[in-house]
C-alpha positions in Angstrom: -0.6 49.4 40.8 -2.4 49.5 37.0 -5.3 47.5 38.8 -5.5 49.9 41.7 -6.4 52.8 39.1 -8.2 51.0 37.2 -10.6 49.9 39.4 -11.0 53.4 40.9 -11.4 54.4 37.7 -14.3 52.1 36.7 -16.1 52.6 40.1 -16.4 56.5 39.4 -16.9 55.6 36.0 -19.9 52.9 36.3 -21.6 55.3 39.2 -21.1 58.8 37.9 -21.0 58.5 33.8 -23.3 55.4 33.6 -25.4 55.1 36.5 -25.1 58.7 38.2 -28.6 60.3 36.4 -30.6 57.1 37.5 -29.2 57.3 40.5 -30.0 60.7 41.3 -33.6 60.6 39.7 -34.2 57.5 42.0 -33.4 58.9 44.9 -34.2 62.7 44.2 -31.0 63.8 45.8 -29.1 66.2 43.8 -25.6 64.3 43.9 -24.4 61.3 42.8 -22.7 60.5 46.4 -26.1 62.0 47.9 -28.2 59.4 45.9 -25.6 56.5 47.0 -25.6 57.7 50.7 -29.7 57.8 50.6 -29.7 54.3 48.8 -27.6 53.0 51.7 -25.0 52.2 49.4 -24.3 50.4 46.2 -26.1 47.7 44.9 -24.3 44.5 44.4 -24.2 41.1 45.3 -28.4 41.6 45.8 -27.8 44.1 48.6 -26.2 47.5 49.3 -22.6 47.8 50.2 -20.8 50.6 50.9 -18.4 51.9 48.2 -15.3 50.7 49.9 -16.5 47.4 49.8 -17.5 47.5 46.3 -13.6 48.8 45.3 -12.2 45.9 47.5 -14.3 43.5 46.2 -13.4 44.7 42.1 -10.0 45.2 43.0 -9.4 41.2 44.4 -11.4 40.1 41.3 -9.3 42.4 38.8 -6.3 41.2 40.8 -6.8 37.7 40.7 -8.2 38.0 36.7 -5.1 39.8 35.6 -2.3 38.0 37.4 -3.8 34.5 36.3 -5.2 35.4 33.2 -4.7 38.8 31.7 -0.8 39.4 32.0 0.5 36.0 30.7 -2.5 35.3 27.7 -1.7 39.4 26.7 1.9 38.8 26.1 1.6 35.8 24.6 -1.0 37.5 21.7 1.5 40.1 21.6 4.4 37.7 20.7 2.3 36.0 18.4 2.3 39.2 16.2 5.3 41.1 17.0 9.0 39.7 18.1 9.9 41.4 20.9 13.0 41.5 20.2 13.0 43.4 16.8 10.0 45.1 17.9 10.3 48.9 18.9 9.5 49.2 22.7 6.5 51.5 22.4 4.7 49.3 19.9 5.0 46.3 21.4 3.9 47.8 24.7 0.8 49.2 23.2 -0.1 45.5 21.6 0.2 43.8 24.9 -2.1 46.9 26.4 -4.6 46.2 23.3 -4.5 42.6 24.2 -5.0 43.1 27.7 -8.0 45.5 27.0 -9.5 42.5 25.0 -9.1 40.3 27.5 -10.0 41.7 30.6 -13.1 44.2 29.7 -15.1 41.3 28.7 -14.1 38.8 31.4 -14.4 41.8 34.0 -17.7 43.0 32.6 -18.8 39.4 32.9 -17.9 39.3 36.8 -19.7 42.8 37.1 -22.9 41.3 34.9 -23.0 38.3 38.2 -22.3 41.4 41.0 -24.6 43.8 40.0 -27.2 41.3 38.7 -30.7 42.9 39.9 -31.5 39.2 41.8 -34.7 41.1 43.4 -36.4 40.3 40.2 -35.4 36.8 39.8 -32.5 35.4 37.3 -32.6 34.8 34.0 -30.1 33.7 31.9 -31.1 36.4 28.9 -31.1 39.1 31.2 -27.6 38.2 32.5 -26.2 37.9 29.0 -28.3 41.2 28.1 -26.6 42.8 31.0 -23.2 41.3 30.0 -23.3 42.7 26.1 -24.3 46.2 27.4 -21.4 46.6 29.6 -18.7 45.2 27.5 -20.2 48.2 25.1 -20.1 50.7 27.8 -16.8 49.6 29.5 -14.9 48.7 26.1 -14.2 52.5 24.7 -13.2 53.8 28.1 -11.0 50.6 28.8 -9.2 51.2 25.8 -8.9 54.8 25.7 -8.1 55.3 29.5 -5.3 52.2 29.2 -3.6 53.3 26.5 -3.9 57.1 26.8 -3.8 57.8 30.7 -3.9 54.4 33.1 -0.5 52.6 31.6 1.3 56.2 30.8 1.1 57.2 34.3 1.9 53.9 36.2 5.2 53.5 33.3 6.0 57.4 34.7 5.6 56.5 38.2 7.9 53.6 38.1 10.7 55.8 36.2 10.5 58.1 38.9 10.6 55.4 41.7 13.5 53.3 40.3 15.4 56.7 38.5 15.9 57.6 42.3 17.2 54.3 43.5 19.2 53.8 40.3 21.0 56.9 41.5 21.1 56.3 45.5 22.8 53.0 44.4 25.2 54.8 42.3 26.4 57.4 44.6 27.0 54.7 47.3 29.2 52.5 44.9 31.0 55.9 44.4 
């Protein structure tokens, strides 16, 4: 669930906040969606793709990276600093969130640097490096604050609501 919310937040952030004014000035449109429509989609992998395709590609990459690298490494990093049996759960969860952002933000920014690279201008390693550093600088503050104060609390609240109802239903059935 976290990856689903995060990918949608990042696509919105990238299109509207980071690139919105550029898209509107290039196309002459007065809205970001109008600019994306005028361009024939969002530029990715050397062509313009519909927004739903961009969300799907980023979701698949983010989910795979989170499952294989992000979650296992962030838990291990948090356990190196805090003992989960002796640390308050909120502090331990915060350490995991911070470690996850520290791992996932540079990794996903590197993937985005490849996905959104201006291939029409030819490929240059220094341009890729500069784009990656720029993306990390844009994305890290957004990732840190959105994960810590919005996305993770939202997901935890949703899980509490869903599993509290299931636990109450199980108790009623047993009674």
